LOGU-349524 format. One record per atom (N, C-alpha, C, O, CB): residue number from 1; atom name; chain; y, x, z. Coordinates in nm, 2 decimals, decimal comma, always signed. Glycine has a CB too. Layout:
! LOGU-349524
NUM_CA_A_Y_X_Z;
...
//
This chain:
! LOGU-349524
1_N_A_-17,98_-4,96_-8,16;
1_CA_A_-17,99_-4,81_-8,15;
1_C_A_-18,04_-4,75_-7,99;
1_O_A_-18,01_-4,79_-7,88;
1_CB_A_-17,81_-4,76_-8,20;
2_N_A_-18,13_-4,65_-8,00;
2_CA_A_-18,18_-4,55_-7,87;
2_C_A_-18,10_-4,51_-7,75;
2_O_A_-18,00_-4,45_-7,78;
2_CB_A_-18,22_-4,42_-7,91;
3_N_A_-18,12_-4,54_-7,65;
3_CA_A_-17,98_-4,47_-7,52;
3_C_A_-18,12_-4,38_-7,51;
3_O_A_-18,07_-4,26_-7,49;
3_CB_A_-17,91_-4,60_-7,32;
4_N_A_-18,23_-4,37_-7,52;
4_CA_A_-18,30_-4,26_-7,50;
4_C_A_-18,40_-4,26_-7,57;
4_O_A_-18,45_-4,36_-7,62;
4_CB_A_-18,32_-4,23_-7,39;
5_N_A_-18,45_-4,13_-7,56;
5_CA_A_-18,55_-4,08_-7,67;
5_C_A_-18,71_-4,03_-7,63;
5_O_A_-18,75_-3,92_-7,60;
5_CB_A_-18,47_-3,95_-7,74;
6_N_A_-18,77_-4,13_-7,63;
6_CA_A_-18,89_-4,09_-7,52;
6_C_A_-19,02_-4,03_-7,59;
6_O_A_-19,03_-4,08_-7,71;
6_CB_A_-18,95_-4,23_-7,44;
7_N_A_-19,08_-3,98_-7,58;
7_CA_A_-19,20_-3,85_-7,64;
7_C_A_-19,30_-3,83_-7,54;
7_O_A_-19,32_-3,87_-7,43;
7_CB_A_-19,13_-3,69_-7,66;
8_N_A_-19,36_-3,75_-7,61;
8_CA_A_-19,49_-3,69_-7,52;
8_C_A_-19,47_-3,53_-7,50;
8_O_A_-19,43_-3,48_-7,60;
8_CB_A_-19,64_-3,71_-7,62;
9_N_A_-19,50_-3,45_-7,40;
9_CA_A_-19,47_-3,36_-7,39;
9_C_A_-19,51_-3,23_-7,50;
9_O_A_-19,46_-3,12_-7,52;
9_CB_A_-19,49_-3,36_-7,28;
10_N_A_-19,63_-3,30_-7,57;
10_CA_A_-19,66_-3,21_-7,68;
10_C_A_-19,65_-3,21_-7,81;
10_O_A_-19,69_-3,12_-7,89;
10_CB_A_-19,74_-3,19_-7,69;
11_N_A_-19,57_-3,35_-7,81;
11_CA_A_-19,48_-3,39_-7,93;
11_C_A_-19,36_-3,30_-7,90;
11_O_A_-19,33_-3,19_-7,94;
11_CB_A_-19,45_-3,56_-7,94;
12_N_A_-19,28_-3,37_-7,82;
12_CA_A_-19,17_-3,30_-7,80;
12_C_A_-19,20_-3,12_-7,83;
12_O_A_-19,10_-3,07_-7,88;
12_CB_A_-19,12_-3,33_-7,64;
13_N_A_-19,31_-3,02_-7,81;
13_CA_A_-19,36_-2,95_-7,82;
13_C_A_-19,36_-2,83_-7,92;
13_O_A_-19,34_-2,71_-7,94;
13_CB_A_-19,42_-3,00_-7,79;
14_N_A_-19,41_-2,98_-8,02;
14_CA_A_-19,44_-2,94_-8,13;
14_C_A_-19,34_-2,96_-8,23;
14_O_A_-19,36_-2,92_-8,35;
14_CB_A_-19,54_-2,99_-8,15;
15_N_A_-19,22_-3,02_-8,19;
15_CA_A_-19,11_-3,03_-8,28;
15_C_A_-19,04_-2,88_-8,25;
15_O_A_-18,97_-2,83_-8,34;
15_CB_A_-19,01_-3,19_-8,25;
16_N_A_-19,06_-2,81_-8,15;
16_CA_A_-18,97_-2,72_-8,13;
16_C_A_-18,82_-2,74_-8,02;
16_O_A_-18,71_-2,70_-8,00;
16_CB_A_-18,93_-2,70_-8,26;
17_N_A_-18,93_-2,82_-7,96;
17_CA_A_-18,78_-2,86_-7,86;
17_C_A_-18,67_-2,99_-7,85;
17_O_A_-18,68_-3,09_-7,92;
17_CB_A_-18,68_-2,75_-7,88;
18_N_A_-18,61_-2,99_-7,80;
18_CA_A_-18,52_-3,13_-7,78;
18_C_A_-18,42_-3,08_-7,95;
18_O_A_-18,40_-3,16_-8,04;
18_CB_A_-18,39_-3,14_-7,57;
19_N_A_-18,38_-2,91_-7,95;
19_CA_A_-18,32_-2,89_-8,09;
19_C_A_-18,40_-2,91_-8,19;
19_O_A_-18,34_-2,89_-8,30;
19_CB_A_-18,26_-2,78_-8,11;
20_N_A_-18,51_-2,92_-8,21;
20_CA_A_-18,62_-2,93_-8,29;
20_C_A_-18,62_-3,08_-8,35;
20_O_A_-18,60_-3,12_-8,46;
20_CB_A_-18,75_-2,89_-8,21;
21_N_A_-18,65_-3,15_-8,25;
21_CA_A_-18,67_-3,31_-8,26;
21_C_A_-18,54_-3,37_-8,32;
21_O_A_-18,54_-3,46_-8,40;
21_CB_A_-18,71_-3,38_-8,09;
22_N_A_-18,44_-3,34_-8,28;
22_CA_A_-18,29_-3,36_-8,30;
22_C_A_-18,28_-3,33_-8,44;
22_O_A_-18,20_-3,40_-8,50;
22_CB_A_-18,20_-3,28_-8,20;
23_N_A_-18,34_-3,22_-8,50;
23_CA_A_-18,32_-3,19_-8,63;
23_C_A_-18,38_-3,36_-8,73;
23_O_A_-18,34_-3,41_-8,83;
23_CB_A_-18,42_-3,03_-8,66;
24_N_A_-18,44_-3,38_-8,67;
24_CA_A_-18,50_-3,53_-8,77;
24_C_A_-18,44_-3,60_-8,82;
24_O_A_-18,34_-3,63_-8,76;
24_CB_A_-18,56_-3,62_-8,72;
25_N_A_-18,44_-3,67_-8,94;
25_CA_A_-18,26_-3,73_-8,99;
25_C_A_-18,27_-3,84_-8,93;
25_O_A_-18,37_-3,89_-8,89;
25_CB_A_-18,21_-3,77_-9,18;
26_N_A_-18,17_-3,88_-8,91;
26_CA_A_-18,10_-4,03_-8,85;
26_C_A_-18,12_-3,97_-8,72;
26_O_A_-18,04_-4,02_-8,64;
26_CB_A_-18,19_-4,22_-8,89;
27_N_A_-18,18_-3,88_-8,65;
27_CA_A_-18,20_-3,92_-8,44;
27_C_A_-18,05_-3,86_-8,44;
27_O_A_-17,99_-3,96_-8,39;
27_CB_A_-18,37_-3,79_-8,30;
28_N_A_-17,97_-3,78_-8,46;
28_CA_A_-17,81_-3,75_-8,45;
28_C_A_-17,72_-3,86_-8,44;
28_O_A_-17,62_-3,87_-8,36;
28_CB_A_-17,75_-3,68_-8,57;
29_N_A_-17,78_-3,98_-8,55;
29_CA_A_-17,69_-4,07_-8,54;
29_C_A_-17,70_-4,19_-8,49;
29_O_A_-17,65_-4,29_-8,55;
29_CB_A_-17,65_-4,09_-8,62;
30_N_A_-17,76_-4,19_-8,36;
30_CA_A_-17,83_-4,26_-8,24;
30_C_A_-17,72_-4,23_-8,12;
30_O_A_-17,65_-4,14_-8,13;
30_CB_A_-17,98_-4,18_-8,20;
31_N_A_-17,72_-4,29_-8,07;
31_CA_A_-17,63_-4,23_-7,91;
31_C_A_-17,77_-4,19_-7,81;
31_O_A_-17,73_-4,22_-7,69;
31_CB_A_-17,50_-4,39_-7,81;
32_N_A_-17,86_-4,17_-7,81;
32_CA_A_-17,97_-4,08_-7,73;
32_C_A_-17,94_-3,94_-7,82;
32_O_A_-17,92_-3,83_-7,77;
32_CB_A_-18,15_-4,14_-7,74;
33_N_A_-17,95_-3,96_-7,93;
33_CA_A_-17,92_-3,82_-8,04;
33_C_A_-17,79_-3,74_-8,03;
33_O_A_-17,78_-3,62_-8,08;
33_CB_A_-17,91_-3,87_-8,20;
34_N_A_-17,69_-3,81_-7,96;
34_CA_A_-17,53_-3,76_-8,00;
34_C_A_-17,54_-3,69_-7,88;
34_O_A_-17,51_-3,57_-7,87;
34_CB_A_-17,39_-3,88_-8,00;
35_N_A_-17,59_-3,80_-7,76;
35_CA_A_-17,58_-3,72_-7,59;
35_C_A_-17,70_-3,64_-7,59;
35_O_A_-17,70_-3,56_-7,50;
35_CB_A_-17,60_-3,84_-7,42;
36_N_A_-17,82_-3,63_-7,68;
36_CA_A_-17,94_-3,54_-7,65;
36_C_A_-18,01_-3,60_-7,52;
36_O_A_-18,05_-3,53_-7,43;
36_CB_A_-17,89_-3,38_-7,61;
37_N_A_-18,02_-3,72_-7,51;
37_CA_A_-18,08_-3,78_-7,38;
37_C_A_-18,25_-3,77_-7,44;
37_O_A_-18,31_-3,86_-7,50;
37_CB_A_-18,00_-3,97_-7,34;
38_N_A_-18,28_-3,70_-7,41;
38_CA_A_-18,45_-3,73_-7,45;
38_C_A_-18,56_-3,67_-7,34;
38_O_A_-18,57_-3,56_-7,29;
38_CB_A_-18,48_-3,64_-7,59;
39_N_A_-18,62_-3,76_-7,32;
39_CA_A_-18,71_-3,74_-7,20;
39_C_A_-18,86_-3,72_-7,23;
39_O_A_-18,88_-3,84_-7,19;
39_CB_A_-18,70_-3,84_-7,11;
40_N_A_-18,93_-3,69_-7,25;
40_CA_A_-19,10_-3,66_-7,23;
40_C_A_-19,18_-3,64_-7,17;
40_O_A_-19,17_-3,54_-7,10;
40_CB_A_-19,13_-3,59_-7,26;
41_N_A_-19,27_-3,72_-7,16;
41_CA_A_-19,40_-3,71_-7,03;
41_C_A_-19,50_-3,69_-7,05;
41_O_A_-19,49_-3,66_-7,17;
41_CB_A_-19,44_-3,82_-6,95;
42_N_A_-19,63_-3,67_-7,04;
42_CA_A_-19,76_-3,57_-7,03;
42_C_A_-19,81_-3,69_-7,11;
42_O_A_-19,76_-3,80_-7,09;
42_CB_A_-19,86_-3,50_-6,87;
43_N_A_-19,89_-3,66_-7,21;
43_CA_A_-19,93_-3,76_-7,35;
43_C_A_-20,05_-3,89_-7,27;
43_O_A_-20,03_-4,01_-7,28;
43_CB_A_-20,05_-3,64_-7,51;
44_N_A_-20,15_-3,84_-7,20;
44_CA_A_-20,23_-3,94_-7,12;
44_C_A_-20,12_-4,04_-6,99;
44_O_A_-20,14_-4,15_-6,95;
44_CB_A_-20,36_-3,83_-7,03;
45_N_A_-20,03_-3,94_-6,97;
45_CA_A_-20,02_-4,02_-6,83;
45_C_A_-19,88_-4,11_-6,95;
45_O_A_-19,85_-4,22_-6,94;
45_CB_A_-19,97_-3,91_-6,63;
46_N_A_-19,85_-4,05_-7,00;
46_CA_A_-19,73_-4,18_-7,06;
46_C_A_-19,77_-4,28_-7,16;
46_O_A_-19,70_-4,38_-7,19;
46_CB_A_-19,59_-4,10_-7,14;
47_N_A_-19,88_-4,24_-7,23;
47_CA_A_-19,94_-4,34_-7,35;
47_C_A_-20,09_-4,42_-7,29;
47_O_A_-20,15_-4,49_-7,37;
47_CB_A_-19,99_-4,23_-7,50;
48_N_A_-20,14_-4,41_-7,15;
48_CA_A_-20,25_-4,40_-7,09;
48_C_A_-20,29_-4,54_-7,01;
48_O_A_-20,26_-4,53_-6,89;
48_CB_A_-20,25_-4,26_-7,01;
49_N_A_-20,33_-4,64_-7,05;
49_CA_A_-20,36_-4,73_-6,92;
49_C_A_-20,43_-4,66_-6,84;
49_O_A_-20,48_-4,57_-6,91;
49_CB_A_-20,44_-4,86_-6,93;
50_N_A_-20,45_-4,66_-6,77;
50_CA_A_-20,52_-4,54_-6,66;
50_C_A_-20,49_-4,59_-6,52;
50_O_A_-20,39_-4,63_-6,47;
50_CB_A_-20,46_-4,37_-6,67;
51_N_A_-20,64_-4,56_-6,47;
51_CA_A_-20,56_-4,59_-6,28;
51_C_A_-20,42_-4,52_-6,28;
51_O_A_-20,34_-4,59_-6,22;
51_CB_A_-20,67_-4,49_-6,11;
52_N_A_-20,36_-4,40_-6,33;
52_CA_A_-20,27_-4,34_-6,32;
52_C_A_-20,16_-4,39_-6,35;
52_O_A_-20,05_-4,34_-6,32;
52_CB_A_-20,27_-4,26_-6,37;
53_N_A_-20,18_-4,51_-6,40;
53_CA_A_-20,02_-4,60_-6,47;
53_C_A_-19,93_-4,65_-6,36;
53_O_A_-19,81_-4,69_-6,40;
53_CB_A_-20,07_-4,76_-6,56;
54_N_A_-19,97_-4,66_-6,23;
54_CA_A_-19,88_-4,71_-6,12;
54_C_A_-19,77_-4,56_-6,15;
54_O_A_-19,65_-4,57_-6,17;
54_CB_A_-19,98_-4,75_-5,93;
55_N_A_-19,84_-4,44_-6,13;
55_CA_A_-19,77_-4,34_-6,11;
55_C_A_-19,71_-4,29_-6,26;
55_O_A_-19,61_-4,23_-6,26;
55_CB_A_-19,86_-4,24_-6,03;
56_N_A_-19,79_-4,33_-6,38;
56_CA_A_-19,67_-4,29_-6,47;
56_C_A_-19,53_-4,40_-6,49;
56_O_A_-19,43_-4,35_-6,54;
56_CB_A_-19,74_-4,26_-6,62;
57_N_A_-19,53_-4,55_-6,45;
57_CA_A_-19,42_-4,61_-6,43;
57_C_A_-19,32_-4,58_-6,29;
57_O_A_-19,22_-4,63_-6,26;
57_CB_A_-19,47_-4,74_-6,44;
58_N_A_-19,39_-4,51_-6,24;
58_CA_A_-19,28_-4,49_-6,11;
58_C_A_-19,17_-4,32_-6,18;
58_O_A_-19,05_-4,30_-6,16;
58_CB_A_-19,41_-4,45_-5,90;
59_N_A_-19,30_-4,24_-6,26;
59_CA_A_-19,21_-4,10_-6,29;
59_C_A_-19,11_-4,18_-6,39;
59_O_A_-18,99_-4,20_-6,37;
59_CB_A_-19,32_-3,95_-6,37;
60_N_A_-19,20_-4,24_-6,51;
60_CA_A_-19,07_-4,29_-6,63;
60_C_A_-18,96_-4,39_-6,54;
60_O_A_-18,85_-4,40_-6,60;
60_CB_A_-19,14_-4,39_-6,79;
61_N_A_-18,97_-4,45_-6,43;
61_CA_A_-18,82_-4,51_-6,38;
61_C_A_-18,73_-4,43_-6,28;
61_O_A_-18,63_-4,47_-6,24;
61_CB_A_-18,84_-4,64_-6,30;
62_N_A_-18,83_-4,27_-6,26;
62_CA_A_-18,71_-4,16_-6,22;
62_C_A_-18,68_-4,12_-6,36;
62_O_A_-18,56_-4,12_-6,38;
62_CB_A_-18,75_-4,01_-6,11;
63_N_A_-18,73_-4,08_-6,46;
63_CA_A_-18,70_-3,99_-6,53;
63_C_A_-18,58_-4,09_-6,64;
63_O_A_-18,51_-4,02_-6,71;
63_CB_A_-18,84_-3,92_-6,59;
64_N_A_-18,57_-4,20_-6,64;
64_CA_A_-18,48_-4,32_-6,71;
64_C_A_-18,38_-4,32_-6,62;
64_O_A_-18,27_-4,31_-6,67;
64_CB_A_-18,54_-4,48_-6,73;
65_N_A_-18,38_-4,33_-6,51;
65_CA_A_-18,27_-4,43_-6,41;
65_C_A_-18,20_-4,28_-6,34;
65_O_A_-18,09_-4,24_-6,37;
65_CB_A_-18,37_-4,58_-6,24;
66_N_A_-18,31_-4,22_-6,25;
66_CA_A_-18,31_-4,12_-6,19;
66_C_A_-18,29_-4,13_-6,00;
66_O_A_-18,31_-4,24_-5,96;
66_CB_A_-18,21_-4,06_-6,27;
67_N_A_-18,26_-4,07_-5,94;
67_CA_A_-18,31_-4,11_-5,82;
67_C_A_-18,48_-4,08_-5,76;
67_O_A_-18,54_-3,99_-5,81;
67_CB_A_-18,28_-4,26_-5,83;
68_N_A_-18,52_-4,18_-5,67;
68_CA_A_-18,64_-4,17_-5,63;
68_C_A_-18,69_-4,37_-5,69;
68_O_A_-18,64_-4,46_-5,63;
68_CB_A_-18,64_-4,11_-5,45;
69_N_A_-18,75_-4,37_-5,76;
69_CA_A_-18,81_-4,50_-5,76;
69_C_A_-18,84_-4,64_-5,68;
69_O_A_-18,95_-4,69_-5,64;
69_CB_A_-18,87_-4,48_-5,79;
70_N_A_-18,75_-4,65_-5,69;
70_CA_A_-18,82_-4,80_-5,58;
70_C_A_-18,67_-4,80_-5,53;
70_O_A_-18,64_-4,87_-5,43;
70_CB_A_-18,99_-4,78_-5,43;
71_N_A_-18,56_-4,71_-5,58;
71_CA_A_-18,48_-4,70_-5,42;
71_C_A_-18,31_-4,73_-5,53;
71_O_A_-18,19_-4,73_-5,49;
71_CB_A_-18,51_-4,47_-5,30;
72_N_A_-18,35_-4,75_-5,61;
72_CA_A_-18,19_-4,84_-5,70;
72_C_A_-18,24_-4,97_-5,74;
72_O_A_-18,35_-5,02_-5,74;
72_CB_A_-18,12_-4,75_-5,89;
73_N_A_-18,12_-5,03_-5,77;
73_CA_A_-18,13_-5,12_-5,80;
73_C_A_-18,08_-5,19_-5,96;
73_O_A_-18,01_-5,13_-6,05;
73_CB_A_-18,09_-5,15_-5,70;
74_N_A_-18,15_-5,33_-5,98;
74_CA_A_-18,17_-5,37_-6,06;
74_C_A_-18,00_-5,37_-6,15;
74_O_A_-17,94_-5,45_-6,07;
74_CB_A_-18,25_-5,48_-6,03;
75_N_A_-17,90_-5,33_-6,25;
75_CA_A_-17,77_-5,33_-6,33;
75_C_A_-17,74_-5,45_-6,34;
75_O_A_-17,65_-5,52_-6,31;
75_CB_A_-17,76_-5,27_-6,46;
76_N_A_-17,87_-5,47_-6,41;
76_CA_A_-17,80_-5,67_-6,49;
76_C_A_-17,79_-5,76_-6,41;
76_O_A_-17,77_-5,88_-6,46;
76_CB_A_-17,91_-5,78_-6,59;
77_N_A_-17,78_-5,74_-6,25;
77_CA_A_-17,77_-5,90_-6,21;
77_C_A_-17,64_-5,87_-6,12;
77_O_A_-17,62_-5,78_-6,04;
77_CB_A_-17,92_-5,97_-6,12;
78_N_A_-17,56_-5,97_-6,17;
78_CA_A_-17,41_-5,96_-6,18;
78_C_A_-17,45_-6,05_-6,01;
78_O_A_-17,55_-6,11_-5,97;
78_CB_A_-17,28_-6,04_-6,35;
79_N_A_-17,34_-6,03_-5,96;
79_CA_A_-17,28_-6,01_-5,81;
79_C_A_-17,32_-6,20_-5,74;
79_O_A_-17,24_-6,29_-5,77;
79_CB_A_-17,06_-5,96_-5,80;
80_N_A_-17,39_-6,21_-5,69;
80_CA_A_-17,41_-6,36_-5,64;
80_C_A_-17,56_-6,43_-5,72;
80_O_A_-17,64_-6,51_-5,67;
80_CB_A_-17,25_-6,45_-5,70;
81_N_A_-17,55_-6,37_-5,85;
81_CA_A_-17,70_-6,41_-5,97;
81_C_A_-17,81_-6,41_-5,91;
81_O_A_-17,84_-6,35_-5,80;
81_CB_A_-17,73_-6,30_-6,10;
82_N_A_-17,89_-6,51_-6,00;
82_CA_A_-18,05_-6,50_-5,96;
82_C_A_-18,10_-6,34_-6,04;
82_O_A_-18,04_-6,31_-6,14;
82_CB_A_-18,17_-6,67_-6,03;
83_N_A_-18,19_-6,28_-5,99;
83_CA_A_-18,21_-6,22_-6,11;
83_C_A_-18,25_-6,24_-6,21;
83_O_A_-18,32_-6,34_-6,21;
83_CB_A_-18,25_-6,16_-6,11;
84_N_A_-18,25_-6,18_-6,35;
84_CA_A_-18,21_-6,17_-6,49;
84_C_A_-18,37_-6,13_-6,52;
84_O_A_-18,43_-6,18_-6,62;
84_CB_A_-18,07_-6,05_-6,53;
85_N_A_-18,45_-6,05_-6,42;
85_CA_A_-18,56_-6,01_-6,47;
85_C_A_-18,59_-5,93_-6,57;
85_O_A_-18,69_-5,92_-6,64;
85_CB_A_-18,61_-6,08_-6,50;
86_N_A_-18,43_-5,86_-6,58;
86_CA_A_-18,44_-5,77_-6,75;
86_C_A_-18,51_-5,62_-6,72;
86_O_A_-18,56_-5,53_-6,78;
86_CB_A_-18,26_-5,74_-6,84;
87_N_A_-18,47_-5,65_-6,59;
87_CA_A_-18,52_-5,45_-6,54;
87_C_A_-18,63_-5,47_-6,44;
87_O_A_-18,65_-5,57_-6,38;
87_CB_A_-18,37_-5,32_-6,43;
88_N_A_-18,75_-5,29_-6,43;
88_CA_A_-18,79_-5,34_-6,35;
88_C_A_-18,78_-5,26_-6,23;
88_O_A_-18,87_-5,22_-6,15;
88_CB_A_-18,89_-5,38_-6,39;
89_N_A_-18,65_-5,25_-6,23;
89_CA_A_-18,65_-5,20_-6,06;
89_C_A_-18,59_-5,39_-5,97;
89_O_A_-18,55_-5,49_-6,01;
89_CB_A_-18,47_-5,01_-6,03;
90_N_A_-18,62_-5,33_-5,83;
90_CA_A_-18,60_-5,45_-5,79;
90_C_A_-18,47_-5,50_-5,80;
90_O_A_-18,41_-5,40_-5,80;
90_CB_A_-18,64_-5,47_-5,69;
91_N_A_-18,37_-5,62_-5,80;
91_CA_A_-18,23_-5,67_-5,74;
91_C_A_-18,23_-5,71_-5,64;
91_O_A_-18,13_-5,76_-5,60;
91_CB_A_-18,18_-5,76_-5,80;
//
């Protein structure tokens, strides 16, 4: 089940915003829907593999994990363990 619903700005607007999106069958049954964790980004930035890809990754990291991209640490790493590689964030 998703922890976050990620969509384009245009798609979210077409659905009538977060409230409209969450009226879709089943979305409120997910952890993301119950907590209203919906994030959106401009379509070409989110879906395009363009020269702006690093910008898109940084923006998405901030949206999903908060703070400034690159300043947080991987939450999957146990103390003293090697990096598990499960996160795009540095360990």
